[in-house]
FIMARFI-557567 format. One line per 4 residues: number of its first residue (from 1); their letters; for each residue x, y, z of N, C-alpha, C, O. Coordinates in steps of 0.2 Angstrom, whole numbers, plus 2048, in hexadecimal, padded with zeros to 3 digits. Atoms other than C-alpha are relative to their C-alpha. Layout:
BEGIN
NUM	a	X,Y,Z,X,Y,Z,X,Y,Z,X,Y,Z | ... .
END
This chain:
BEGIN
1	xxxx	7F7,7FB,802,E99,914,26C,801,7FC,7FC,805,800,7F8 | 7FE,803,805,E9D,906,25F,7FD,803,7F8,800,804,7F3 | 807,7FB,806,E8E,90D,253,803,806,7FE,804,807,7F8 | 7FE,7FB,800,E95,91D,255,805,800,7FB,805,802,7F5 .
5	xxxx	7FB,801,805,EA6,919,24F,7FF,7FD,7FB,803,7FE,7F6 | 7FE,802,807,EA2,910,241,7FD,804,7FB,7FF,805,7F5 | 802,7FB,806,E97,91D,23A,805,806,800,803,80B,7FC | 7FC,7FB,800,EA6,928,23D,804,7FD,7F9,805,801,7F4 .
9	xxxx	7FD,805,805,EB0,919,230,7FC,802,7FA,7FE,804,7F5 | 805,801,808,EA2,91A,223,802,807,7FF,806,808,7FB | 7FE,7F9,802,EA3,92F,222,806,801,7FD,807,804,7F8 | 7F9,7FD,802,EB4,930,21F,7FF,7F9,7FA,804,7F5,7FC .
13	xxxx	7FE,805,805,EB3,923,211,7FE,804,7FC,802,807,7F8 | 805,7FE,804,EA3,929,209,804,808,7FD,806,809,7F7 | 7FC,7FC,802,EAD,93B,20A,808,803,7FC,80A,808,7F9 | 7FB,803,806,EBB,934,202,7FF,800,7F9,802,802,7F4 .
17	xxxx	804,801,807,EB1,92F,1F4,7FE,806,7FC,800,807,7F6 | 803,7FA,802,EA8,940,1F2,806,804,7FD,805,806,7F7 | 7FA,7FC,7FF,EB8,949,1F3,803,7FE,7F9,804,802,7F4 | 7FE,803,805,EBF,93F,1E6,7FD,7FF,7F9,800,7FD,7F4 .
21	xxxx	804,801,807,EB1,93E,1D8,800,807,7FE,801,809,7F8 | 800,7F9,804,EB0,952,1D8,806,803,7FE,807,809,7FB | 7FA,7FE,802,EC2,954,1D6,801,7FC,7F7,804,7FF,7F3 | 802,803,807,EC0,949,1C6,7FB,803,7FC,7FC,803,7F6 .
25	xxxx	805,7FC,803,EB1,952,1C0,804,807,800,802,80A,7FA | 7FE,7F9,802,EB9,962,1C0,806,802,7FB,806,806,7F7 | 7FE,800,806,EC7,95E,1B7,7FF,7FD,7F7,803,7FE,7F3 | 801,800,807,EBE,957,1A7,7FC,7FD,801,7FB,7F9,805 .
29	xxxx	808,806,800,EAE,950,1A3,7FD,7FB,7FA,7F7,7F9,7F9 | 800,806,805,EB2,945,196,7FB,7F9,802,7FA,7F7,808 | 802,808,7FF,EA8,934,194,805,7FD,801,803,7F8,803 | 7FD,804,7FE,EB7,92C,196,803,7FE,80A,803,7F9,80D .
33	xxxx	802,800,7F8,EB9,933,1A8,7FB,7FE,803,7FB,7FA,808 | 807,803,7FD,EA7,931,1AC,7FE,7FB,803,7FB,7FA,808 | 802,80A,7FC,EA7,91E,1AA,805,7FE,805,803,7FB,80A | 7FB,800,7FC,EB8,91E,1B3,7FE,802,806,800,7FF,80B .
37	xxxx	805,7FE,7F9,EAF,926,1C2,7FB,7FC,803,7FB,7FB,809 | 804,808,7FE,EA2,919,1C2,801,7FD,801,7FE,7FA,805 | 7FE,803,7FF,EA9,90F,1C1,807,7FC,808,809,7F7,80B | 7FD,7FF,7F8,EB3,912,1D1,7FD,802,804,7FF,802,80A .
41	xxxx	803,7FF,7FB,EA6,917,1D9,7FB,7FB,803,7FA,7FA,809 | 802,808,7FF,E9E,906,1D7,802,7FD,805,7FF,7FB,80A | 7FB,804,7FC,EAD,8FF,1DD,7FF,803,807,7FE,800,80C | 802,7FC,7F9,EAB,90C,1EB,7FC,7FE,806,7FD,7FD,80C .
45	xxxx	808,803,7FD,E98,906,1EF,803,7FA,801,803,7F8,807 | 7FF,809,7FC,E9E,8F4,1F1,804,7FE,805,802,7FA,809 | 7FC,7FF,7FA,EAB,8F7,1FB,7FC,802,808,7FD,800,80E | 805,7FD,7F9,E9E,900,207,7FB,7FC,7FE,7F5,7FE,801 .
49	xxxx	805,807,7FE,E93,8F2,205,802,7FA,806,7FF,7F8,80C | 7FC,805,7FC,EA1,8E6,20A,801,801,806,7FF,7FD,80A | 801,7FD,7FB,EA4,8F1,218,7FC,800,804,7FF,7FF,80A | 806,7FE,7FD,E95,8F4,21E,7FF,7F7,805,7FF,7F5,80A .
53	xxxx	802,808,7FD,E92,8E0,21F,803,7FD,804,801,7F8,807 | 7FB,800,7FA,EA3,8E0,228,7FD,801,806,7FA,7FD,809 | 804,7FA,7FB,E9E,8EC,233,7FB,7FD,805,7FD,7FB,80A | 805,803,7FD,E8D,8E4,238,801,7F6,804,7FE,7F3,809 .
57	xxxx	7FD,805,7FB,E96,8D4,23C,805,7FF,804,806,7FA,808 | 7FB,7FF,7FB,EA4,8DB,246,7FC,803,806,7FF,802,80C | 805,7FC,7FD,E96,8E5,24F,7FC,7F9,805,7FB,7F9,80B | 804,807,7FE,E8C,8D3,253,806,7FC,805,805,7F8,80A .
61	xxxx	7F9,804,7FE,E9D,8CC,257,801,803,808,801,800,80E | 7FF,7FB,7FB,EA0,8DA,264,7F9,800,808,7F9,801,80E | 808,7FF,7FB,E8E,8DC,26B,800,7F9,804,7FF,7F8,80A | 801,808,7FF,E8F,8C7,26D,806,800,806,804,800,80B .
65	xxxx	7FE,7FD,7FC,E9D,8CB,277,7FF,803,808,800,802,80E | 801,7FB,7F7,E9A,8D9,283,7F9,7FA,802,7F9,7F7,807 | 804,804,7FD,E8A,8CF,286,802,7FA,805,7FF,7F8,80A | 7FC,807,7FD,E96,8BF,28B,802,803,808,800,802,80E .
69	xxxx	7FD,7FC,7FB,EA0,8CE,295,7F8,800,807,7F8,7FD,80D | 804,7FF,7FB,E8F,8D1,29F,7FC,7FB,803,7F8,7FB,808 | 804,805,7FC,E89,8C1,2A3,805,7FD,806,803,7FC,80C | 7FB,802,7FD,E9A,8BC,2AA,800,806,806,7FE,805,80C .
73	xxxx	803,7FB,7FD,E99,8CD,2B3,7FD,7FE,807,800,7FD,80C | 803,805,7FB,E8B,8C5,2BD,802,7FA,802,802,7FA,808 | 7FF,802,7FC,E8F,8B9,2C1,806,7FE,805,807,7F9,809 | 7F9,7FE,7FE,EA0,8C0,2C7,7FB,804,807,7FC,804,80D .
77	xxxx	801,7FC,7F8,E96,8CB,2D4,7FA,7FB,804,7F8,7FD,809 | 803,805,7FB,E8A,8BB,2D9,805,7FD,804,806,7FD,80A | 7FB,805,7FB,E98,8B0,2DE,802,805,804,7FE,805,80A | 800,7FC,7F9,E9E,8BF,2E9,7FE,802,804,7FF,801,80A .
81	xxxx	806,7FF,7FC,E91,8C4,2EF,7FD,7FB,806,7FA,7FC,80C | 803,805,7FD,E8D,8B2,2F4,807,7FE,805,805,7FC,80A | 7FC,7FF,7FA,EA0,8B1,2FE,7FF,803,802,7FB,800,806 | 7FF,7FC,7FB,EA0,8BE,305,7F9,800,808,7FA,803,80D .
85	xxxx	803,7FF,7FB,E90,8BC,30F,801,7FA,805,802,7F4,804 | 7FE,807,7F8,E93,8B2,321,7FB,7FD,800,7FB,7F7,802 | 805,805,7FD,E83,8AC,322,7FE,7FB,7FB,7F9,7F7,7FC | 801,807,807,E83,8A1,311,803,7FA,802,809,7FB,804 .
89	xxxx	800,805,7FE,E85,88F,315,808,7FC,7FB,806,7FE,7F5 | 7FB,802,806,E93,888,309,800,7F9,800,805,7F6,801 | 802,807,801,E8A,878,306,803,7FD,7F9,807,801,7F5 | 7FF,803,804,E8C,86C,2F9,7FD,804,7F8,800,806,7F3 .
93	xxxx	801,7FB,805,E80,875,2EE,803,805,7FE,804,805,7F7 | 7FB,7F9,7FF,E89,886,2F1,805,7FF,7FB,806,802,7F6 | 7FB,802,805,E97,87D,2EA,801,7FC,7F7,806,7FB,7F4 | 801,803,805,E90,875,2DC,7FE,807,7F9,801,807,7F4 .
97	xxxx	801,7F9,802,E89,887,2D7,806,803,7FE,808,804,7F8 | 7FC,7FC,803,E97,88F,2D7,806,7FD,7FB,808,801,7F7 | 7FF,804,806,EA0,882,2CC,7FC,801,7F8,7FE,803,7F3 | 803,7FF,806,E94,884,2C0,801,808,7FD,802,809,7F7 .
101	xxxx	7FF,7FB,805,E95,896,2BE,807,800,7FE,808,801,7F8 | 7F9,800,803,EA8,896,2BD,801,7FD,7FA,803,800,7F5 | 800,804,808,EA8,888,2AE,7FA,805,7FD,7FA,805,7F7 | 804,7FC,806,E9B,894,2A8,805,808,7FD,806,80A,7F8 .
105	xxxx	7FD,7FA,801,EA6,8A3,2AA,807,7FE,7FA,807,801,7F4 | 7FA,802,804,EB6,89A,2A2,7FD,7FF,7F9,801,7FF,7F4 | 803,803,807,EA9,893,293,800,808,7FC,802,809,7F6 | 801,7FC,804,EA5,8A5,290,806,805,7FD,806,809,7F8 .
109	xxxx	7FA,7FC,801,EB7,8AD,290,803,7FC,7FC,808,7FF,7FB | 7FE,803,804,EBB,8A0,285,7FE,802,7F8,802,804,7F4 | 804,7FF,805,EAF,8A3,279,802,809,7FB,803,80B,7F6 | 7FD,7F8,801,EB3,8B7,279,807,800,7FD,809,805,7F9 .
113	xxxx	7FB,7FF,802,EC5,8B3,276,802,7FD,7FC,807,7FE,7FA | 802,805,808,EC0,8A6,266,7FE,808,7FC,801,80C,7F8 | 803,7F9,804,EB6,8B7,260,804,806,7FE,804,809,7F8 | 7FE,7FD,802,EC0,8C2,264,806,800,7FC,806,803,7F7 .
117	xxxx	7F9,804,806,ED1,8BA,25B,7FB,7FF,7F8,7FD,804,7F4 | 802,7FE,805,EC7,8B8,24D,7FD,807,7FD,7FC,807,7F7 | 801,7FA,801,EC1,8C9,24D,806,804,7FE,806,809,7FA | 7F7,7FC,800,ED4,8D0,24D,802,7FE,7FA,804,802,7F5 .
121	xxxx	800,804,809,ED6,8C4,23D,7FE,803,7FC,802,805,7F7 | 803,7FE,804,EC9,8CB,234,801,808,7FF,801,80A,7F9 | 800,7FC,801,ECC,8DB,237,808,804,7FF,809,80A,7FF | 7F9,803,804,EE1,8D8,232,7FE,804,7F9,7FF,809,7F7 .
125	xxxx	7FF,801,807,EDD,8D7,222,7FB,806,7FD,7FB,807,7F7 | 803,7FA,802,ED1,8E7,221,806,807,7FE,80B,807,801 | 7FD,7FB,800,ED8,8F8,21A,802,805,806,802,802,80B | 801,7FD,7FC,EDB,907,224,7FB,804,803,7FA,807,808 .
129	xxxx	808,7FC,7FE,ECB,90D,224,7FC,7FB,805,7F6,7FB,804 | 805,802,7FA,EC4,902,233,807,801,805,805,800,80B | 7FC,7FD,7F8,ED2,908,23F,7FE,7FF,806,801,7FC,80B | 804,7FF,7FA,EC6,90E,24A,7FD,7F9,803,7FE,7F8,809 .
133	xxxx	803,808,7FE,EBE,8FC,24A,804,7FD,802,801,7F8,806 | 7FD,802,7FB,ECD,8F7,250,802,801,806,804,7FE,80B | 7FF,7FC,7F6,ECE,902,25F,7FB,7FD,802,7FD,7FB,808 | 803,803,7FB,EC0,8FB,264,800,7FC,801,7FE,7FA,806 .
137	xxxx	7FE,807,7FE,EC5,8EA,261,806,800,809,806,7FD,80E | 7F8,802,7FB,ED4,8ED,26C,7FC,803,809,7FD,801,80E | 803,7FF,7FA,EC9,8F5,279,7FE,7FC,805,7FF,7FD,80B | 803,803,7FF,EC1,8E8,27A,800,7FA,804,7FC,7F8,808 .
141	xxxx	7FA,804,7FE,ECF,8DC,27B,802,803,807,806,7FF,808 | 7FE,7FE,7FC,ED4,8E5,289,7FA,7FF,806,7FB,800,80C | 805,7FF,7F8,EC4,8E4,296,800,7F6,7FE,7FE,7F3,802 | 801,808,7FC,EC5,8CF,291,808,7FE,805,809,7F9,809 .
145	xxxx	7FB,802,7FB,ED7,8CF,299,7FE,802,805,7FF,7FE,809 | 803,7FC,7FA,ECF,8DB,2A7,7FD,7FB,801,801,7F7,803 | 804,805,7FE,EC3,8CF,2A9,805,7F9,801,803,7F6,806 | 7FD,805,7FF,ECF,8C0,2A7,803,804,80A,802,801,80F .
149	xxxx	7FC,800,7F9,ED8,8C7,2B8,7FB,800,803,7FB,7FE,809 | 807,7FE,7FA,EC8,8CB,2C0,7FF,7F8,803,7FF,7F7,809 | 803,808,7FF,EC5,8B8,2BF,806,7FC,802,805,7F8,807 | 7FA,804,7FC,ED5,8B2,2C4,7FF,803,807,7FD,7FF,80B .
153	xxxx	803,7FE,7FB,ED3,8BD,2D3,7FB,7FD,803,7FC,7FC,809 | 808,802,7FE,EC0,8B5,2D6,803,7FB,803,803,7FB,809 | 7FD,808,800,ECA,8A3,2D5,804,7FE,806,803,7F9,809 | 7FC,800,7FD,ED7,8AA,2E1,7FD,800,807,7FE,7FE,80C .
157	xxxx	804,7FE,7FA,ECA,8B0,2EC,7FA,7F9,802,7F9,7F9,807 | 801,807,7FE,EC0,89E,2EB,805,7FB,803,802,7F7,806 | 7FC,805,7FF,ECF,895,2EE,800,800,808,7FE,7FB,80B | 7FE,7FF,7FB,ED2,89F,2FE,7FB,7FF,806,7FC,800,80C .
161	xxxx	807,7FF,7FB,EBF,89D,305,800,7F9,802,7FE,7F7,808 | 800,808,800,EC1,88A,301,806,7FE,807,805,7FB,80C | 7FC,803,7FA,ED2,888,30C,7FD,804,807,7FF,801,80C | 806,7FE,7F9,EC6,893,31B,7FB,7FB,803,7FA,7F9,809 .
165	xxxx	804,803,7FD,EBB,888,31A,800,7F9,803,7FD,7F6,808 | 7FA,806,7FF,EC7,878,31B,802,802,808,802,7FE,80D | 7FE,800,7F6,ECD,87F,32D,7FD,803,802,800,804,808 | 806,802,7FB,EBD,883,333,7FE,7F9,7FE,7FE,7F5,803 .
169	xxxx	803,808,800,EB6,872,32D,805,7FC,806,802,7FA,80B | 7FB,801,7FD,EC5,86C,335,7FF,800,80A,7FE,7FC,80E | 801,7FF,7FA,EC3,877,346,7FB,7FC,802,7FC,7F7,805 | 808,801,800,EB0,873,346,803,7F9,803,802,7F9,809 .
173	xxxx	7FF,809,800,EB6,85E,348,805,800,805,806,7FB,807 | 7FD,800,7FA,EC2,863,355,7FC,802,805,7FD,800,80B | 802,7FC,7F9,EB7,86D,35E,7F9,7F9,803,7F6,7F9,808 | 805,805,7FE,EA9,85D,35D,802,7FA,805,7FF,7F6,809 .
177	xxxx	7FD,806,7FD,EB5,852,362,804,802,807,806,7FD,809 | 801,7FE,7FA,EBA,85B,372,7F8,7FF,803,7F6,7FC,808 | 809,800,7FD,EA7,85F,375,7FF,7F6,800,7FC,7F3,805 | 800,807,7FE,EA7,84A,373,803,7FD,805,802,7F9,80A .
181	xxxx	7FA,802,7F7,EB5,847,380,7FD,803,804,7FA,7FF,808 | 803,7FD,7FA,EAE,854,38B,7F9,7FD,801,7F7,7FF,807 | 808,804,7FE,E9C,84A,38C,801,7FC,800,7FD,7F9,804 | 7FE,808,7FD,EA4,839,38D,802,802,805,801,7FE,809 .
185	xxxx	7FC,7FE,7FC,EAE,841,39A,7FB,801,808,7FC,7FF,80D | 806,7FC,7FD,E9E,84A,3A2,7FC,7F6,802,7FA,7F5,807 | 805,804,801,E94,839,39F,804,7FA,807,801,7F7,80B | 7FC,807,7FC,EA2,82D,3A9,800,804,807,7FF,801,80C .
189	xxxx	800,7FE,7F8,EA3,83A,3B8,7F7,800,802,7F6,7FE,808 | 808,801,7FD,E8D,83A,3B9,802,7F7,802,802,7F5,808 | 7FD,807,7FE,E93,827,3B9,800,7FF,806,7FB,7FD,809 | 7FB,800,7FB,E9D,827,3C6,7FD,805,807,7FF,803,80C .
193	xxxx	802,7FE,7FA,E93,833,3D1,7F8,7FC,801,7F6,7FC,807 | 803,803,800,E85,829,3CE,7FF,7FA,803,7FA,7F8,806 | 7FE,806,7FD,E8D,819,3D3,802,802,809,800,7FE,80E | 800,800,7FA,E94,822,3E3,7F9,802,805,7F9,801,80B .
197	xxxx	807,7FE,7FF,E81,829,3E6,7FD,7FA,806,7FD,7F9,80C | 801,808,7FF,E7D,816,3E6,803,7FE,806,7FF,7FB,80A | 7FC,805,7FC,E8A,811,3F1,800,805,808,803,802,80C | 801,7FB,7FC,E87,821,3FE,7F7,7FC,801,7F6,7F7,804 .
201	xxxx	808,802,7FC,E74,81C,3FF,800,7F9,803,7FD,7F7,809 | 801,809,7FC,E77,808,400,803,802,808,7FF,801,80D | 7FC,801,7F9,E85,80D,410,7FB,804,802,7F8,801,806 | 805,7FC,7FA,E77,81A,418,7FA,7FC,7FE,7F5,800,7FD .
205	xxxx	806,804,7FE,E6A,80B,416,803,7FD,802,7FF,7FB,807 | 7FE,806,7FD,E75,7FF,41C,801,805,808,800,802,80D | 7FE,7FC,7FA,E7A,80C,42C,7F9,804,803,7F8,808,808 | 805,7FB,7FD,E68,813,42E,7FD,7FA,804,7FE,7F4,804 .
209	xxxx	805,807,7FA,E5B,80A,43C,7FC,807,803,7FF,80D,803 | 804,800,7FF,E4C,80F,442,7FC,7FF,808,7F8,7FA,80A | 806,806,7F8,E43,80D,455,7F9,808,800,7F9,80D,7FE | 804,7FC,7FD,E34,814,45C,7FF,7FD,809,7FF,7F7,80B .
213	xxxx	804,801,7F8,E2D,814,46F,7F9,802,802,7F7,807,7FF | 808,800,800,E1A,813,475,7FF,7FB,803,803,7F6,803 | 806,803,7FE,E0E,80C,47E,7FE,7FB,7FC,7FE,7FC,7F6 | 804,804,806,E07,7FE,477,7FB,803,7FE,7FB,802,7F8 .
217	xxxx	805,7FD,805,DF7,808,472,804,805,7FC,803,805,7F6 | 7FD,7FB,804,E01,816,46C,806,7FC,7F9,809,800,7F4 | 7FB,805,805,E0C,807,460,7FB,7FD,7FE,7FD,7FD,7F8 | 805,803,804,DFC,7FE,45B,7FD,805,7FC,7FE,804,7F6 .
221	xxxx	800,7FB,804,DF5,80F,456,803,802,7FA,7FF,805,7F6 | 7FC,7FD,805,E03,813,44B,802,7F9,7F8,805,7F9,7F3 | 800,807,802,E02,801,445,80A,7FE,800,80E,7FD,7FD | 7F6,804,800,E14,7FB,44B,7FF,7FA,801,800,7F5,7FE .
225	xxxx	803,809,7FD,E0D,7ED,455,7FA,7FD,7FF,7F5,802,7FF | 807,803,800,DFE,7E2,453,801,7FB,803,806,7FB,806 | 801,802,7FA,DF8,7D6,45E,7FC,7F9,7FE,7F6,7FA,7FD | 7FF,806,804,DF9,7C3,458,7FE,7FC,806,800,7FD,80B .
229	xxxx	801,804,7FB,DF0,7B4,45E,7FA,800,807,7F6,805,808 | 804,7FD,7F9,DE5,7B3,46F,7FA,7FC,800,7F9,7F6,7FE | 807,802,802,DD2,7B1,46F,7FD,806,805,7FE,806,80B | 803,7FA,800,DC7,7C2,470,806,805,803,805,809,808 .
233	xxxx	7FA,7F9,7FB,DD9,7CC,475,801,7FB,804,7FC,7FD,807 | 800,805,7FA,DDC,7BE,483,807,7FC,7FE,806,7F7,7FB | 7FB,802,7FF,DEF,7BA,483,802,801,7F7,805,7FC,7F5 | 7FD,7FF,805,DF3,7C0,472,806,803,800,806,808,805 .
237	xxxx	7FC,800,802,E03,7C3,46D,802,807,7FC,800,808,7F7 | 7FD,7FB,802,E0D,7D4,46A,804,800,7FC,809,7FF,7FF | 7FC,801,806,E15,7D4,459,802,808,7FD,801,80E,7FE | 7FA,7F9,804,E20,7E0,44F,7FA,7FF,7F9,7F8,7FA,7F6 .
241	xxxx	804,800,807,E14,7E5,43E,804,7FB,7FA,808,7F7,7F9 | 7F8,805,80A,E1D,7DD,42D,801,807,7FD,806,809,7FA | 7FE,7F9,805,E18,7ED,425,800,809,802,7FB,80C,804 | 7FE,7FA,7FC,E20,7FD,42C,7FF,805,7FE,7FE,805,7F8 .
245	xxxx	7FD,7FC,805,E21,80C,427,804,808,803,800,80C,806 | 7FC,7FE,7FE,E2F,818,42B,7FD,806,804,800,807,809 | 802,7FA,7FE,E26,829,42F,7FF,7FF,808,801,803,80C | 800,800,7F8,E21,821,441,805,7FF,805,805,7FE,80B .
249	xxxx	7F9,800,7FB,E33,81F,446,804,807,7FE,804,80B,7F9 | 7FB,7FC,801,E41,828,44A,806,7FD,7FC,807,7F7,7FD | 7FC,803,802,E50,826,43F,808,801,802,80B,806,803 | 7F8,7FE,7FE,E63,825,444,806,7FC,7FE,805,7F6,7FE .
253	xxxx	7FA,803,802,E73,820,43F,803,7FC,804,806,7FE,809 | 7FD,805,7FA,E78,80F,447,809,802,801,80C,802,806 | 7F9,7FF,7FD,E89,814,447,803,807,805,809,808,807 | 7FE,7FB,7FB,E87,825,451,7FB,800,805,7FC,804,809 .
257	xxxx	806,800,7F9,E77,820,45C,803,7F9,802,805,7F5,7FE | 7FD,807,7FD,E7C,811,469,7FB,802,805,7FA,7FC,808 | 803,7FD,7FD,E70,81A,475,7F9,802,800,7F8,807,7FD | 806,7FF,800,E5E,818,476,7FD,804,805,7FE,800,80A .
261	xxxx	802,7FB,7FA,E55,825,484,7FA,7FB,800,7F8,7F8,7FB | 807,806,7FF,E45,819,48B,7FE,806,805,7FA,80A,803 | 804,7FE,7FB,E42,822,49D,7F9,7FC,801,7F3,7FE,801 | 809,803,7FD,E33,817,4A1,803,7FB,805,808,7F8,805 .
265	xxxx	800,806,7FC,E2F,80C,4AF,802,7F8,7FE,806,7F4,801 | 7FD,804,805,E2F,7FE,4A3,801,7FF,7FA,7FF,804,7F6 | 7FF,7FF,807,E35,7F9,493,801,7FA,7FC,805,7F7,7FF | 7FF,805,802,E34,7EA,488,801,801,7F8,7FD,805,7F4 .
269	xxxx	7FF,7FF,807,E3C,7E7,476,7FA,7FE,7FB,7F7,7F9,7FE | 806,805,802,E2E,7E2,46B,805,7FF,7F8,804,7FA,7F5 | 7FE,802,805,E39,7E1,45C,805,7FC,800,807,7FC,806 | 7FB,806,7FE,E47,7D2,45B,808,803,801,80A,807,7FD .
273	xxxx	7F7,7FB,800,E5A,7D8,461,801,7FB,802,7FD,7F8,805 | 7FF,804,7FD,E65,7CB,466,801,801,808,800,807,809 | 7FE,7FF,7FC,E69,7C8,478,807,801,803,80A,7FC,803 | 7F9,7FF,7FF,E7A,7D0,47E,803,804,7FB,808,807,7FD .
277	xxxx	7FE,7F9,804,E7B,7DD,46E,7FE,806,804,800,80C,802 | 803,7FA,7FB,E72,7E9,47B,7FE,800,808,7FE,7FB,80C | 802,801,7F9,E6E,7ED,48C,7FD,806,803,7FF,80C,802 | 806,7F9,7FC,E62,7F8,497,803,801,806,806,7FD,809 .
281	xxxx	7FB,7FD,7F9,E69,804,4A4,7F9,803,802,7F5,805,7FE | 802,7FE,7FA,E5F,807,4B2,802,807,807,807,806,80A | 802,7FC,7FA,E5C,815,4C0,7FE,7FD,806,7FD,7F7,807 | 804,806,7FA,E54,812,4D1,7F8,801,7FE,7F4,7FD,7FF .
285	xxxx	809,802,804,E43,816,4C8,7FE,800,7FB,7F8,7FE,7FA | 803,805,805,E44,814,4B7,804,7FE,7FA,80B,7FF,7F9 | 7F8,803,804,E4C,80C,4A8,800,805,7FA,7FC,805,7F6 | 7FE,7FA,805,E55,81B,49F,803,800,7FA,803,804,7F6 .
289	xxxx	7FD,800,809,E5E,814,490,800,7F9,7FD,7FF,7F5,802 | 7FD,804,802,E60,806,484,808,802,7FE,808,807,7FA | 7FA,802,802,E74,803,481,800,7FB,7FB,7FD,7F6,7FC | 7FE,804,803,E79,7FB,472,807,7FF,7FE,80A,802,7FB .
293	xxxx	7F8,801,7FE,E89,7F3,475,804,7FD,7F9,80A,7FE,7F8 | 7FC,801,805,E8C,7EB,463,7FB,803,7FD,7F6,803,801 | 804,7FF,804,E82,7F2,457,7FE,7FC,7F8,7F8,7FB,7F6 | 7FE,804,806,E87,7E8,445,7F9,7F8,802,7F6,7F5,7FD .
297	xxxx	803,805,7FF,E7D,7D9,44F,7FB,803,802,7F6,801,7FF | 806,7FC,7FF,E70,7E5,456,7FB,800,7FC,7F5,7FE,7FD | 804,7FF,805,E69,7EA,447,802,7FC,7FC,802,7FF,7F7 | 802,806,804,E6C,7D9,43E,7FA,7FF,7FF,7F8,800,7FA .
301	xxxx	807,803,801,E5B,7D2,441,7FD,804,7FF,7FB,803,7FA | 806,7FA,804,E50,7E2,43D,804,808,803,807,809,809 | 7FE,7FA,7FD,E54,7F4,43C,7FD,806,801,7FE,80C,801 | 806,7FE,7FC,E45,7F8,444,800,7FF,806,7FE,7F9,806 .
305	xxxx	7FF,802,7FC,E47,7F9,455,7FA,803,805,7F9,809,806 | 807,7FE,7FE,E35,7FA,460,801,7FC,807,803,7F6,808 | 800,801,7F9,E33,7FE,473,7FA,7FF,802,7F7,804,801 | 806,7FD,7FC,E25,7FC,47C,7FF,802,806,800,7FD,80A .
309	xx	7FE,7FD,7F9,E26,806,48D,7F7,803,804,7F2,805,803 | 807,7FE,7FA,E18,809,49B,802,807,804,7FE,809,808 .
END
């Protein structure tokens, strides 16, 4: 586009030159006039060469500015695409990259403004034959102004994005604080539940007792009682085994169970329990039950009740 306009300017200048020479030659052909025309022609040729050199320089400057605008456009597109992507993580590296790109854009814009100002100043000193080139420069200047507005909008968007990120960061911090608070509250509740469970287990253990009924043979086969002392089994004493297994006993709650049914002709306590804390109930034929009158005292010596019956 630029080169086509320049060729138009040059063609106009050459046409004017040829018309002048034709008119001069048609008037008279004396030697003096020819010399004058040759001098004018030489001057015009020199001006054309100077103009060609200037135009080449102008086109170089315009090309540099166009290249800078292309780089700026590329950087703008990258920043816009990056900040529009919801999956992009706005970390430190991203912020540094954006700042560096903005610095490059500002530097290129400063360079464009400086080159354009210098070009406009140079063109203002030229004659009207390069008005078309001035129009090109004006259009380029309009592009720079539009680009400055675009960059200003981009900076505004980045500021708004930074504000949103700050709000999100604060919300995330508050959310993390609530999560930490809830986690602490849950840990406290769990600790309380564990303490309560331990207390309940302790209470259960305190109020749990076991009893077993059976003949001497049955109790011995379950290793609940053992015989100690005597000679060849004669005179041996039956005692409670020091290592008992709860699997061979009935489990009861001493707060609720105070009567142990016996229904035997004879009954003998093998486990140690204080006299007076219990009594044996009978009918005409059988010993019907063992009544625990004072559970605290009765179970104080042992939580295992063993009764040998016949």
